[in-house]
C-alpha positions, 0 to 999 in steps of 0.5 A: 529479485530473491524469493522473500518468504515471510510469515512474521506478524508485526511484534506487539505485546501479546495481549487479547486486543493485539491477538484479536486485531491480527485475527480480524485483519486476516479475516478481512483480507484473505477470504475476500481476495480468495473469493475474488480470485476464484470468482474471476476464474469462474467468469473467465477473467484471467488477469494478465501478469505484467512485466516487472522490474525483476522476473521471478519464478511462478511458484515464488510469485505465488508464495510471495503473494501469500506470505509477504502480505504479513510484512510490517509497514516500511518507513520510507521517509520520516512519517511515510510508510509503504505497506500492505492490506494486512497493515491497512486492516490492522487497527493496532498497527495503524494506531501504534504508528499514529497513522492519520492518512491512508492512500489505498492503491487498489480496486479491491481493498476496503477503507477498513476504518473510514468511519471509526473515530481515532478517539472513541470517547468522541463517538463514531458519528464524525463529530470532528473530521480531524478525529478520523483517518483520511482516505484516498483511493487510487483505483488501479489493478496490477496487470499488463493493462494498468497505468498510473498516469490517469491519477498523477494529479490526484495522488500529488494533490492528496500527499501535498495536502497532508500537513508537514512534517509527516512525522506528526501526520503519518501516512500509509500508502498501501496496496495488497502486498506493498510491492508494486502499485503502492510502491509506484505511488511512492516512486512518483512522489519521490521523483516529483517532489523530493528531487530523486531521479527514477533509478535512484528512487527505485534503488532506495525503495528496494533497499528499504523494502526488498519485496518491491518489484514494480509493474513496468507500466507504472515505472514507464508512467513515472518516467514520462511524468518525470520527463514532462517536468523539464 
């Protein structure tokens, strides 16, 4: 995979609210991720880098990890977006896309707007469940010991429960970068529900979002689930 260096911020009108939303997003995701990395290093918890679809140089991996978090969400299907922590923590991004459902494929990232009303006039005391973004967490790391297989049923159940068409109830599936963990969830759904074989689904995802580079454990998990269907 080629090195992707991208520091672009999603194009929105440069008003005070937009600027504040972008800055707030950066402050939500970068310090916490940095702290967790340093704290893990201090405790001797070294994450083992997994094998991925493509192997890229270490320096490029590090730079991608820093810069690609600012990529905008990618619409994989009509109403289904694959994104990152920056997207998930940016209120302007979520409301501009009319996101109603979020699958958070991580252990470390918060449900940033779980208790924030989509329509502020109705208050923030959850007067109506439909006035809030619905969240689901898939608590997996992206290392050589991680697997998707334990969460297949829950993932499919959550996505099946979203009222169709998704264009009227948009879904964001995200991890930290939108490259491996969340991409594997989209891959799983494409094979189980949309009739794709694994290779074609991966090719489609990478065409839509070139940063996609999935942990091979997750790809093998999807292959195993796919085999069980026959």
